[in-house]
C-alpha positions in Angstrom: 11.7 6.1 -23.8 8.5 5.9 -25.5 5.8 8.0 -25.1 4.2 6.1 -22.5 7.0 6.5 -20.0 7.4 10.2 -21.8 4.6 11.1 -20.3 5.1 8.7 -16.9 8.2 10.4 -16.4 6.3 14.1 -16.8 3.5 13.8 -14.5 5.8 12.6 -11.4 8.7 15.5 -12.6 5.6 17.9 -11.4 5.2 16.2 -8.1 9.1 16.5 -7.4 10.1 12.4 -8.7 12.8 12.3 -10.8 13.5 8.7 -12.7 16.6 7.3 -13.4 17.1 5.3 -17.3 17.7 2.1 -14.2 14.7 3.0 -12.8 12.3 3.5 -15.8 13.8 0.0 -16.7 13.0 -1.8 -13.4 9.2 -0.2 -14.1 9.1 -1.8 -17.4 10.6 -5.4 -16.5 7.6 -5.0 -13.4 5.4 -4.3 -16.3 6.3 -6.9 -18.6 6.6 -9.8 -15.8 3.2 -8.4 -14.7 1.6 -9.1 -17.7 3.0 -12.7 -18.4 2.5 -14.0 -14.9 -1.3 -12.6 -15.3 -2.2 -14.8 -18.1 -1.3 -17.6 -15.2 -3.3 -16.3 -12.6 -5.4 -12.8 -11.8 -3.3 -10.3 -10.8 -4.9 -7.5 -12.4 -7.7 -6.5 -14.2 -5.8 -3.6 -16.0 -3.0 -5.2 -18.4 -2.5 -1.9 -21.5 0.3 -0.8 -21.1 -0.4 2.8 -20.6 -3.1 2.2 -18.1 -0.6 0.4 -15.9 1.6 3.0 -15.8 -1.4 5.4 -14.5 -3.7 3.3 -12.6 -1.0 1.0 -10.6 2.6 2.6 -10.7 1.7 6.5 -11.0 -1.2 5.5 -8.5 1.3 4.0 -6.1 3.6 6.8 -6.2 0.7 9.1 -5.1 1.6 8.2 -1.9 4.2 10.6 -2.1 3.0 13.3 -3.4 0.5 12.9 -0.1 2.4 12.3 2.4 6.1 13.0 3.1 8.7 10.3 2.4 11.4 12.3 4.4 10.6 10.5 7.6 10.0 6.9 6.4 12.3 3.8 6.7 10.1 1.1 7.3 7.3 0.4 5.1 4.5 -2.4 5.3 2.0 -3.3 2.4 -0.9 -4.8 3.6 -2.9 -7.2 1.0 -0.4 -5.7 -1.8 -1.5 -8.5 -4.1 0.8 -7.5 -7.3 2.9 -5.3 -5.3 0.8 -1.2 -5.2 1.8 0.5 -4.0 4.8 -0.9 -2.1 6.9 -2.4 -5.2 6.9 1.3 -6.9 7.6 3.1 -4.5 10.4 0.8 -3.7 11.5 1.5 -7.0 11.3 5.2 -6.7 12.7 5.1 -2.9 15.4 2.9 -3.2 16.5 2.8 0.8 13.5 1.8 2.2 12.7 -1.4 4.1 9.7 -2.9 2.6 7.8 -5.4 3.9 4.7 -7.1 2.0 1.8 -9.3 3.5 -0.1 -11.3 1.8 -2.7 -14.1 2.0 -2.3 -16.0 -1.0 1.1 -17.4 -1.7 0.6 -17.4 -5.4 1.2 -13.9 -5.1 4.1 -13.7 -2.8 5.8 -15.9 -5.4 5.3 -13.6 -7.9 6.5 -10.6 -5.8 9.4 -12.9 -4.9 10.4 -13.0 -8.5 9.2 -9.1 -9.0 11.8 -8.6 -6.1 15.0 -10.9 -7.5 14.2 -9.6 -11.5 14.6 -5.9 -10.5 17.4 -6.2 -7.5 15.4 -5.3 -5.1 17.3 -5.8 -1.5 15.5 -4.7 2.0 12.6 -6.6 1.0 10.5 -8.8 3.1 7.3 -11.1 1.3 5.3 -12.7 3.8 2.4 -15.1 3.1 0.3 -14.8 5.5 -3.5 -13.4 7.3 -2.4 -9.8 8.4 -3.9 -10.6 11.4 -1.8 -13.6 12.5 1.7 -11.5 11.2 0.8 -8.7 13.0 1.1 -11.1 16.4 4.2 -11.7 15.4 6.9 -9.7 17.3 9.1 -8.5 14.6 6.4 -7.1 13.0 4.2 -5.8 15.4 4.0 -2.2 16.5 7.2 -1.6 14.2 6.3 0.5 11.0 7.1 3.8 10.0 4.3 3.7 7.2 2.1 1.4 6.7 -0.3 1.0 3.6 -3.4 -1.3 2.0 -4.8 0.1 -1.1 -8.7 -0.2 -1.9 -8.6 -3.9 0.5 -11.5 -3.2 2.1 -13.5 -0.8 4.1 -11.4 1.5 6.7 -13.2 0.1 10.0 -11.7 -3.0 8.7 -8.6 -1.9 7.4 -8.1 -0.7 11.0 -7.9 -3.8 13.0 -5.5 -5.2 9.6 -3.1 -2.3 9.7 -2.7 -0.5 12.6 -1.0 -2.9 14.6 1.5 -3.0 12.4 2.6 0.9 13.0 4.9 2.0 15.7 4.3 4.3 18.2 3.6 8.0 16.1 3.5 6.1 13.0 1.2 7.0 10.1 -1.2 4.3 8.6 -2.5 5.6 5.3 -5.5 4.5 3.4 -5.8 4.5 -0.2 -9.6 5.0 -0.8 -12.1 5.8 -3.5 -14.2 8.6 -4.2 -16.8 8.2 -1.7 -15.4 8.4 1.9 -17.3 10.3 4.2 -19.6 7.4 5.2 -17.0 5.2 5.8 -14.9 7.8 8.0 -18.0 7.8 10.0 -18.6 4.3 10.8 -14.6 3.9 11.3 -14.7 6.2 14.6 -15.0 3.4 17.2 -12.3 1.2 15.4 -9.6 4.2 15.5 -10.2 4.4 19.0 -10.1 1.0 20.1 -6.6 0.2 18.3 -5.3 3.9 19.1 -5.5 5.3 15.7 -6.1 9.4 15.4 -6.8 10.8 11.7 -5.1 13.4 11.6 -6.1 14.3 8.0 -7.9 13.5 4.5 -6.0 14.5 1.3 -8.2 14.4 -2.2 -6.1 13.3 -5.8 -7.9 13.8 -9.0 -5.7 11.1 -11.1 -4.8 12.9 -14.6 -5.7 11.8 -17.2 -8.8 9.6 -16.5 -9.5 12.4 -13.6 -11.1 9.6 -11.5 -11.1 10.5 -7.5 -8.7 9.4 -4.5 -8.7 10.2 -1.1 -5.8 9.3 1.3 -6.5 8.8 4.8 -3.9 9.8 7.2 -4.1 8.0 10.8 -1.4 8.5 13.3 -0.6 5.4 15.9 -1.1 7.4 19.4 -0.2 4.2 21.2 1.0 0.5 21.4 -1.6 -2.2 19.8 -3.7 -3.5 22.9 -3.3 -7.2 23.8 -6.6 -8.2 22.2 -5.9 -7.1 18.5 -5.9 -7.6 15.8 -8.9 -10.6 16.2 -8.3 -14.3 15.2 -8.1 -14.3 11.2 -11.5 -13.5 9.6 -13.8 -12.1 12.3 -12.4 -8.4 11.6 -13.9 -9.0 8.0 -17.4 -11.0 9.4 -17.5 -8.5 13.1 -16.1 -5.0 12.1 -15.7 -3.4 15.0 -18.2 -0.7 15.8 -20.5 0.4 18.6 -23.2 -2.6 19.4 
């Protein structure tokens, strides 16, 4: 174990996450494959090894510091990009049944490569728009926990993500430092999509000290049949009172 992995494990142990040598090997393989593929396609602007471990791996796992994973068996990650936060969560919590949805097939091919290389099971990498995939019966109103990491504004994310959450399940949106205005503008979409903000946790990322917010939204009942609207509409016309 070198200095970067040592720092990574020490930070995680403070949060009661203890990784085996095999899990650390999986993270290192993930890093190497990410950087190799990133030379062919744009997966991330962060490629320095210490920064990937902190800003991608640790940051992804911070979901588990702010939400108990004990009650989670099924996880959906919407607009996952290069696999954050779902792949780090799957490595740390191997029992999770994970579905990743992304609209770009190149990213899905990368994610399938990672799944194979790391020997991850119970992984479903789905190519498609969230608005379309959420209408498929096997995914709709199905998941214990749904995540999205800095994909869009909250009023849009609600329409992308809440249709995947089962009744009494949770949508956890990972957001940056400014959150109050987003929360205010999201109130109408929450009422339409049967969601309720339970709490908002604030975290400071160690070392670089940037602020993160975790918006925990409970799904109160099944998604109304008119949602999500057709692909592209939620981004162009976010749900809001006229």
